[in-house]
C-alpha positions in Angstrom: -34.0 47.2 107.1 -37.2 49.1 105.5 -35.5 52.3 106.6 -32.4 51.5 104.5 -34.7 50.9 101.5 -36.3 54.2 101.8 -33.0 55.7 102.0 -31.2 53.8 99.6 -33.5 53.6 96.5 -34.1 57.3 96.4 -30.3 58.2 96.8 -29.2 55.4 94.1 -31.9 57.3 91.8 -30.4 60.7 92.5 -26.9 59.3 91.7 -28.2 57.6 88.3 -29.9 60.8 87.4 -26.8 63.1 88.2 -24.6 60.5 85.9 -26.8 60.9 83.2 -27.4 64.5 83.5 -23.6 65.0 83.4 -23.3 62.5 80.3 -25.7 64.4 78.4 -24.4 67.7 79.4 -20.8 66.8 78.2 -22.1 65.5 74.8 -24.3 68.5 74.2 -21.1 70.9 75.2 -18.7 68.5 73.0 -21.1 69.2 69.9 -21.2 73.0 70.4 -17.8 73.8 71.5 -15.5 75.7 69.5 -11.7 75.8 70.5 -8.8 77.9 68.9 -7.5 74.6 67.0 -11.1 73.9 65.3 -11.3 77.7 64.2 -7.8 77.7 62.7 -8.3 74.4 60.7 -11.7 76.1 59.5 -9.9 79.3 58.5 -6.9 77.4 56.9 -9.4 74.7 54.9 -11.3 77.9 53.6 -8.2 79.6 52.6 -7.4 76.7 50.7 -10.5 76.4 49.2 -9.9 79.8 48.0 -6.5 79.1 46.7 -4.3 80.6 49.0 -3.0 80.6 52.7 -3.8 84.1 53.3 -0.9 84.3 56.0 2.1 86.3 53.8 0.7 85.5 50.4 1.9 87.9 48.0 1.0 87.4 44.1 3.6 89.8 43.0 1.6 92.7 42.5 3.6 94.7 44.8 3.1 96.7 48.0 2.4 93.9 50.4 3.4 93.6 53.9 7.2 93.4 54.4 7.8 93.7 50.6 9.6 97.1 51.3 7.5 98.8 48.2 
């Protein structure tokens, strides 16, 4: 019986430590990860704040991409 306690207590502590470490690591990467969709949302929000979409926007000045001028 004491041999089981000597084996099970450190093993249980190791499992608990691994779970806590994994949860902490996942939380940290969730805060610092930047996927494409969040970058696209940020770019769109910045463009909207400046007053234009930035994609295919032509203010009538001529010479834009795809205008044929």
